[in-house]
C-alpha positions as CSV (number, residue, x, y, z in Angstrom):
1,M,-16.5,108.7,-40.4
2,K,-19.9,107.6,-41.7
3,D,-22.3,106.0,-39.2
4,L,-23.8,102.9,-41.0
5,L,-26.6,102.9,-38.5
6,K,-27.9,106.1,-40.2
7,V,-28.6,103.9,-43.2
8,R,-32.3,102.9,-42.9
9,F,-31.9,99.2,-44.0
10,I,-28.9,98.5,-41.8
11,N,-30.5,100.2,-38.8
12,A,-33.7,98.3,-39.3
13,L,-31.7,95.0,-39.3
14,I,-29.6,95.9,-36.3
15,T,-32.6,97.0,-34.2
16,S,-34.8,94.1,-35.2
17,R,-35.7,91.7,-32.3
18,Y,-35.2,88.8,-34.7
19,Y,-31.6,89.7,-35.5
20,P,-29.0,88.2,-35.0
21,L,-31.1,85.4,-33.2
22,T,-32.4,84.0,-36.5
23,A,-29.0,84.1,-38.0
24,R,-27.5,82.2,-35.1
25,I,-30.3,79.6,-35.4
26,F,-29.5,79.2,-39.1
27,T,-25.7,78.9,-38.5
28,L,-26.4,76.3,-35.7
29,A,-28.4,74.3,-38.2
30,C,-25.6,74.6,-40.7
31,F,-23.0,73.5,-38.1
32,S,-25.2,70.5,-37.3
33,L,-25.2,69.5,-41.0
34,L,-21.5,69.9,-41.3
35,I,-20.9,67.7,-38.2
36,A,-23.2,65.1,-39.7
37,G,-21.4,65.3,-43.0
38,G,-18.1,64.8,-41.3
39,L,-19.3,61.8,-39.2
40,A,-20.8,60.2,-42.3
41,V,-17.3,59.4,-43.7
42,P,-15.2,56.4,-42.4
43,H,-11.6,56.9,-41.3
44,V,-9.2,56.6,-44.2
45,T,-5.4,56.5,-44.6
46,E,-3.4,59.8,-44.2
47,K,-2.6,59.7,-47.9
48,L,-6.2,59.5,-49.0
49,A,-7.2,62.0,-46.3
50,G,-5.1,64.7,-48.1
51,T,-7.6,64.4,-51.0
52,L,-10.7,63.6,-49.0
53,R,-10.5,66.9,-47.1
54,N,-11.2,68.6,-50.5
55,T,-13.9,66.2,-51.7
56,N,-16.0,65.8,-48.6
57,L,-18.5,68.6,-48.8
58,A,-18.5,69.3,-45.1
59,A,-14.7,69.5,-44.7
60,L,-14.5,71.5,-47.9
61,I,-17.0,74.1,-46.7
62,V,-15.3,74.4,-43.3
63,W,-11.7,74.6,-44.2
64,S,-11.9,76.1,-47.7
65,L,-14.8,78.5,-47.4
66,W,-16.1,79.2,-43.9
67,W,-12.8,79.5,-42.0
68,P,-11.1,81.6,-44.8
69,L,-14.1,83.9,-45.0
70,V,-14.1,84.3,-41.2
71,I,-10.4,85.4,-41.3
72,V,-11.0,87.8,-44.2
73,S,-14.1,89.3,-42.5
74,A,-12.3,89.9,-39.2
75,V,-9.3,91.6,-40.7
76,L,-11.5,93.9,-42.9
77,F,-14.6,94.4,-40.8
78,G,-14.0,93.2,-37.2
79,R,-15.7,90.5,-35.2
80,V,-18.7,90.3,-37.4
81,W,-18.6,86.4,-37.4
82,C,-19.2,86.5,-33.6
83,Q,-22.4,88.3,-34.3
84,V,-23.9,85.2,-35.9
85,C,-21.8,82.4,-34.3
86,P,-23.9,79.4,-33.1
87,M,-21.5,79.0,-30.1
88,E,-22.9,82.3,-28.7
89,L,-26.4,81.0,-29.0
90,V,-25.6,77.7,-27.2
91,N,-23.5,79.5,-24.5
92,S,-26.1,82.2,-23.9
93,L,-29.1,79.8,-23.7
94,A,-27.2,77.6,-21.3
95,G,-26.2,80.6,-19.2
96,K,-29.8,81.7,-18.9
97,Y,-30.7,78.5,-17.1
98,G,-27.3,77.6,-15.5
99,L,-25.6,78.3,-12.2
100,K,-24.5,81.8,-13.2
101,R,-21.2,81.6,-11.3
102,K,-18.5,84.2,-11.8
103,P,-15.7,82.9,-14.1
104,P,-12.4,82.3,-12.4
105,A,-9.4,84.6,-12.7
106,F,-7.7,82.1,-15.0
107,L,-10.4,82.7,-17.6
108,T,-10.9,86.4,-17.2
109,S,-7.1,87.0,-17.4
110,G,-7.1,85.7,-21.0
111,W,-5.0,82.6,-20.4
112,G,-8.0,80.3,-20.8
113,V,-8.2,81.4,-24.5
114,T,-4.5,81.0,-25.0
115,V,-4.5,77.5,-23.5
116,F,-7.6,76.5,-25.5
117,Y,-6.1,77.8,-28.7
118,S,-2.8,75.9,-28.0
119,L,-4.7,72.7,-27.5
120,A,-6.8,73.3,-30.6
121,L,-4.0,74.2,-32.9
122,L,-1.3,71.8,-31.6
123,G,-3.6,69.0,-30.6
124,F,-6.8,68.7,-32.6
125,I,-5.7,70.5,-35.8
126,R,-2.0,69.7,-36.2
127,T,-1.5,66.5,-34.3
128,F,-4.7,64.6,-35.0
129,W,-5.2,66.4,-38.3
130,A,-8.8,67.5,-37.8
131,H,-8.3,69.7,-40.8
132,R,-7.8,66.6,-43.0
133,F,-10.0,63.9,-41.5
134,P,-13.7,64.8,-41.8
135,E,-14.8,62.7,-38.9
136,R,-12.1,64.3,-36.6
137,M,-13.3,67.7,-37.8
138,A,-16.8,66.8,-36.7
139,V,-15.6,65.6,-33.3
140,F,-13.7,68.9,-32.9
141,F,-16.9,70.9,-33.6
142,L,-18.8,68.7,-31.2
143,F,-16.2,69.4,-28.6
144,L,-16.5,73.2,-29.2
145,L,-20.3,73.1,-28.9
146,S,-20.1,70.9,-25.8
147,T,-17.6,73.3,-24.2
148,A,-19.9,76.3,-24.9
149,L,-22.8,74.4,-23.4
150,V,-21.0,73.3,-20.2
151,T,-19.4,76.7,-19.7
152,G,-22.8,78.3,-20.0
153,L,-24.4,75.9,-17.5
154,I,-21.7,76.8,-14.9
155,Y,-20.7,80.4,-15.5
156,E,-22.6,83.6,-16.0
157,K,-23.5,85.3,-19.3
158,R,-21.4,84.3,-22.3
159,T,-18.2,83.3,-20.5
160,F,-17.2,80.9,-23.4
161,C,-17.3,83.7,-26.0
162,S,-15.6,86.3,-23.8
163,Y,-13.0,84.3,-22.0
164,L,-12.5,80.9,-23.7
165,C,-13.3,80.8,-27.4
166,P,-10.0,80.6,-29.3
167,V,-11.6,81.7,-32.6
168,G,-13.2,84.8,-31.1
169,K,-10.0,86.1,-29.4
170,L,-7.9,85.6,-32.5
171,L,-10.6,87.4,-34.6
172,G,-10.6,90.2,-31.9
173,I,-6.8,90.7,-32.3
174,Y,-7.1,90.8,-36.1
175,S,-10.1,93.2,-35.9
176,C,-7.7,95.9,-34.7
177,C,-6.8,96.3,-38.4
178,S,-10.5,96.6,-39.5
179,V,-12.2,99.6,-41.1
180,L,-15.3,99.4,-38.9
181,E,-15.9,100.1,-35.2
182,W,-18.8,99.8,-32.8
183,R,-18.8,102.8,-30.4
184,V,-21.1,105.4,-28.8
185,R,-22.1,108.6,-30.6
186,D,-21.9,110.9,-27.6
187,E,-20.0,110.0,-24.5
188,K,-21.6,112.7,-22.5
189,Q,-25.0,111.2,-23.3
190,C,-23.8,107.9,-21.7
191,E,-22.5,109.7,-18.7
192,A,-25.8,111.5,-18.2
193,C,-27.8,108.3,-18.7
194,L,-29.5,107.3,-15.4
195,T,-30.6,103.7,-16.2
196,K,-27.4,102.4,-17.9
197,D,-29.6,99.8,-19.7
198,C,-26.6,98.6,-21.7
199,V,-25.0,97.2,-18.6
200,A,-28.0,96.7,-16.3
201,S,-28.0,93.2,-14.7
202,K,-31.8,92.9,-15.0
203,F,-31.5,92.7,-18.8
204,A,-28.5,90.3,-18.9
205,Y,-30.4,87.1,-19.7
206,R,-32.9,88.3,-22.3
207,L,-32.9,86.3,-25.5
208,T,-32.6,89.5,-27.5
209,G,-32.2,93.2,-26.6
210,R,-30.2,92.4,-23.5
211,S,-27.4,94.3,-21.7
212,C,-23.8,93.5,-22.6
213,A,-23.2,89.8,-21.9
214,S,-19.4,90.4,-22.3
215,N,-19.4,92.8,-19.3
216,L,-18.3,95.7,-21.5
217,Y,-19.5,99.4,-21.3
218,V,-19.6,100.7,-24.8
219,T,-18.5,104.2,-24.0
220,R,-15.2,102.8,-22.6
221,L,-14.3,100.8,-25.7
222,T,-10.9,101.9,-27.1
223,D,-10.3,99.1,-29.5
224,N,-12.1,96.3,-31.3
225,R,-10.7,93.3,-29.5
226,D,-13.4,92.4,-27.0
227,C,-16.8,93.6,-28.5
228,L,-18.7,90.8,-30.4
229,I,-20.8,93.4,-32.1
230,C,-23.8,91.4,-31.0
231,T,-26.0,94.5,-31.4
232,D,-27.9,94.0,-28.2
233,C,-26.7,97.1,-26.5
234,R,-28.1,99.1,-29.5
235,K,-31.5,97.4,-29.0
236,V,-31.6,98.2,-25.3
237,C,-30.2,101.7,-25.4
238,P,-33.0,104.2,-24.7
239,H,-31.1,107.1,-26.3
240,D,-30.2,105.6,-29.7
241,N,-26.6,106.5,-28.9
242,I,-24.7,103.6,-30.6
243,R,-22.9,103.9,-33.9
244,L,-21.3,101.5,-36.4
245,S,-18.9,103.6,-38.3
246,W,-16.2,103.5,-41.0
247,R,-12.8,104.5,-39.9
248,R,-9.2,104.4,-41.2
249,P,-7.6,101.0,-41.3
250,F,-5.4,100.1,-38.2
251,A,-6.9,102.9,-36.2
252,D,-6.7,101.0,-32.9
253,F,-2.9,101.0,-33.1
254,F,-2.9,104.8,-32.7
255,G,-4.7,104.6,-29.3
256,P,-3.8,103.0,-26.0
257,L,-3.6,99.5,-27.6
258,R,-1.3,97.1,-25.8
259,L,-1.1,93.4,-25.9
260,A,-1.7,91.4,-22.7
261,T,0.8,88.6,-22.0
262,S,-1.8,86.0,-22.9
263,E,-2.5,87.7,-26.2
264,F,1.2,87.9,-27.0
265,F,1.5,84.1,-26.7
266,L,-1.7,83.6,-28.7
267,L,-0.3,85.9,-31.5
268,L,3.1,84.0,-31.3
269,L,1.3,80.7,-32.1
270,A,-0.8,82.4,-34.8
271,G,2.4,84.0,-36.3
272,G,4.0,80.5,-36.5
273,L,0.9,79.2,-38.3
274,V,0.8,82.0,-40.8
275,V,4.5,81.9,-41.6
276,W,4.2,78.2,-42.3
277,E,1.1,78.5,-44.4
278,I,2.4,81.2,-46.7
279,S,5.9,79.5,-46.9
280,E,4.4,76.2,-48.0
281,E,3.2,78.0,-51.2
282,W,6.8,77.6,-52.4
283,S,8.1,74.0,-52.4
284,A,11.7,75.0,-51.7
285,A,10.6,77.0,-48.6
286,K,8.4,74.2,-47.5
287,A,11.2,71.6,-47.8
288,A,13.5,73.9,-45.8
289,M,11.0,74.4,-43.0
290,L,10.3,70.7,-42.8
291,F,14.0,69.7,-42.8
292,V,14.6,69.8,-39.1
293,P,11.2,68.4,-38.0
294,D,11.5,65.5,-40.5
295,R,15.1,64.7,-39.3
296,I,14.0,64.7,-35.6
297,S,11.0,62.5,-36.4
298,A,13.2,60.1,-38.2
299,L,15.8,60.1,-35.4
300,L,13.1,59.4,-32.8
301,G,11.4,56.8,-35.0
302,T,8.1,58.5,-34.7
303,A,5.3,58.4,-37.3
304,G,1.6,59.3,-37.5
305,E,0.3,61.5,-34.7
306,G,3.7,61.5,-33.0
307,A,5.4,62.9,-36.0
308,H,2.7,65.5,-36.5
309,L,3.1,66.7,-32.9
310,I,6.9,67.1,-33.4
311,H,6.2,69.1,-36.5
312,A,3.6,71.3,-34.8
313,L,5.9,72.0,-31.8
314,L,8.8,73.0,-34.0
315,L,6.9,75.0,-36.6
316,F,4.3,76.7,-34.4
317,V,6.2,77.1,-31.1
318,A,10.0,76.8,-31.5
319,L,10.3,78.7,-34.8
320,P,8.1,81.7,-33.8
321,V,9.9,81.8,-30.4
322,V,13.2,82.2,-32.3
323,L,11.8,84.8,-34.7
324,F,10.3,86.8,-31.8
325,L,13.3,86.5,-29.5
326,I,15.8,88.1,-31.9
327,P,14.1,91.5,-32.1
328,G,12.9,91.1,-28.6
329,I,16.4,90.8,-27.1
330,I,17.7,93.6,-29.2
331,G,14.8,95.8,-28.3
332,K,15.2,95.1,-24.6
333,W,18.8,96.2,-24.8
334,V,18.2,99.3,-26.9
335,N,15.1,100.5,-24.9
336,R,16.2,99.3,-21.5
337,I,12.9,97.5,-20.8
338,S,12.0,94.0,-19.8
339,L,12.3,91.2,-22.3
340,L,8.5,90.5,-22.0
341,D,7.6,94.1,-22.8
342,S,10.1,94.2,-25.7
343,L,8.5,91.0,-27.1
344,K,5.0,92.4,-26.8
345,N,6.2,95.6,-28.5
346,F,7.5,93.5,-31.4
347,A,4.4,91.3,-31.5
348,L,2.1,94.4,-31.7
349,L,4.1,95.7,-34.6
350,F,4.1,92.3,-36.3
351,L,0.4,92.0,-35.9
352,P,-0.6,93.8,-39.2
353,V,1.7,91.5,-41.1
354,V,0.3,88.3,-39.4
355,A,-3.3,89.5,-40.0
356,L,-2.9,90.5,-43.6
357,T,-0.8,87.5,-44.5
358,H,-3.5,85.3,-42.9
359,L,-6.1,87.1,-45.0
360,L,-4.0,86.5,-48.2
361,K,-3.6,82.8,-47.5
362,A,-7.4,82.6,-46.9
363,V,-8.0,84.0,-50.3
364,F,-5.5,81.7,-51.9
365,R,-7.2,78.7,-50.3
366,I,-10.7,79.7,-51.4
367,V,-9.6,80.1,-55.0
368,S,-7.5,77.0,-55.2
369,R,-10.3,74.8,-53.9
370,L,-13.0,76.1,-56.3
371,P,-12.6,73.1,-58.7
372,Y,-13.6,70.7,-55.9
373,F,-17.0,72.2,-55.2
374,P,-18.8,70.8,-58.2
375,L,-17.4,67.3,-57.4
376,A,-18.3,67.7,-53.7
377,F,-21.9,68.6,-54.5
378,R,-22.3,65.6,-56.7
379,D,-20.7,63.3,-54.1
380,P,-21.2,65.0,-50.6
381,K,-19.4,62.2,-48.7
382,G,-16.5,62.6,-51.2
383,L,-15.0,59.1,-50.6
384,E,-15.5,57.8,-54.1
385,T,-14.4,61.1,-55.6
386,A,-11.2,61.1,-53.5
387,R,-10.3,57.6,-54.6
388,A,-11.0,58.4,-58.2
389,L,-8.7,61.5,-58.0
390,S,-6.0,59.5,-56.2
391,E,-6.1,56.8,-58.8
392,G,-6.0,59.2,-61.7
393,A,-9.4,58.1,-62.9
394,L,-10.7,61.7,-62.4
395,T,-9.1,65.0,-63.0
396,L,-9.8,68.5,-61.8
397,D,-10.9,71.4,-64.0
398,K,-8.4,74.1,-62.9
399,R,-9.2,76.6,-65.6
400,L,-10.9,79.1,-63.2
401,P,-8.1,79.1,-60.6
402,G,-5.6,79.4,-63.5
403,A,-7.4,82.4,-64.9
404,L,-7.5,84.1,-61.5
405,D,-3.9,83.3,-60.7
406,P,-2.4,86.5,-62.1
407,L,-5.0,88.6,-60.2
408,L,-4.1,86.7,-57.0
409,S,-0.4,87.3,-57.6
410,G,-1.0,91.0,-58.0
411,L,-3.2,91.0,-54.9
412,A,-0.4,89.3,-52.9
413,L,2.0,92.1,-53.7
414,L,-0.6,94.7,-52.8
415,V,-1.4,93.0,-49.5
416,F,2.3,92.8,-48.5
417,A,2.8,96.4,-49.5
418,A,-0.2,97.4,-47.3
419,A,1.2,95.3,-44.4
420,L,4.6,96.9,-44.6
421,S,3.2,100.4,-45.0
422,A,1.0,99.8,-41.9
423,V,4.0,98.6,-40.0
424,W,6.1,101.6,-40.7
425,V,3.3,104.1,-40.1
426,V,2.5,102.4,-36.8
427,G,6.1,102.0,-35.8
428,L,6.9,105.7,-36.4
429,R,3.7,107.4,-35.4
430,S,1.8,105.4,-32.8
431,P,2.0,106.6,-29.2
432,L,3.6,103.4,-28.0
433,F,6.5,103.4,-30.4
434,K,7.0,107.2,-30.2
435,S,7.5,106.8,-26.5
436,L,10.5,104.6,-26.9
437,R,14.1,105.8,-26.6
438,R,15.8,107.3,-29.6
439,G,16.2,104.6,-32.2
440,G,14.1,102.2,-30.1
441,Q,11.8,101.5,-33.0
442,A,14.7,100.4,-35.2
443,P,15.1,96.7,-34.1
444,Y,11.3,96.1,-34.3
445,L,10.9,97.8,-37.7
446,A,14.0,96.1,-39.1
447,A,12.9,92.6,-38.0
448,V,9.3,93.0,-39.3
449,T,10.6,94.3,-42.6
450,L,13.0,91.4,-42.9
451,Y,10.4,88.8,-42.0
452,T,7.9,90.3,-44.4
453,A,10.6,90.4,-47.2
454,I,11.1,86.6,-46.6
455,L,7.3,86.0,-47.0
456,I,7.3,88.1,-50.1
457,V,10.2,86.1,-51.6
458,S,8.4,82.9,-50.9
459,T,5.2,84.1,-52.5
460,V,7.0,85.5,-55.5
461,F,8.9,82.3,-56.2
462,A,5.7,80.3,-55.7
463,R,3.5,82.3,-58.0
464,F,5.8,84.0,-60.6
């Protein structure tokens, strides 16, 4: 377990009064430019939007570079994006001058995040296609920034980041798989500390070097879900007692890790999204998954946003509910526990597969979109380029993705192997699953293995 804060350069960066403040200012400026780039494009037809999302520079950066890299970084290294996120800057600055009210129980319970994520995924993204229409993407980001601002003006500290941001919570769940952790070096030193500067209210609203704005006490952290790694507690600690250390992957699963009910529903939605995104790699699997939504949309005579909503509800709610219920019901019967507890057990075991599959899809997306970047830099709005591509007057140079394809295919198999290995190790050796009745792990392990096998088959047929 190597403490990275023992490395002089890293320690100097983390303890600097200018970090991560300057990084957040930079990312806020970048977000502002991306919003402007999205708003600069007029609304187009759905057919053209499928191409425009890859030729508009702002949309291309957001959905084919920034978001995939955020997912990859969270699975591998934890909530490092939250460290430099501009939403944190907006929320914290507003909180410094706002009403500083205590957040309501609905938010602190975690349900605020789940509801927000549901609205973002099912509404903005999958019904109104904010991931395809650049101007709707810009409106979505403006909505996020406005929510962070208003939340900060009303509630104390960084309530938005801790209890409302859907991105942060999903990254927090994924970060349980990561190889880094932010913890104390010596718990006894914390117990002996008289000032407790890392949680002292008098430092809560400093611009930098403040006490924890997420109401966390570092010595009590047992997993990576809630800490934003903002580095402020390290700056304010008088005893230099904070570490950033390497650890074995999936280490949190071998502690007291349990999913809250709100986190279970969040993971259920994310699981549906990931299953769809990896399945759409194979045209046959994509057609099979769209069969029922398409028939229902045709039967109801819906089109446009109405059809999108039907697809979203069936693919990201109904399908994962069915997938989770099967092992959940069997696990309830075998282990003689409540259905909700059984579902949460399965979700926790399925988490490594969801996280690593999401990482894999993120890498696929980055590589597949590489040919669009030269075109997008030449025509940042991307409208003329999209029309030229749609009319066949312009073609993409796909030599680089083609050359990388064999490597990606091999990576896919390695990632799935890692996911299955993690599932079986966690399922057989973690305290939670070892505490189940004899054979109680079987329905969960069998279901995760079966579902992962289906994802592997889809990937193999798509890429080999």
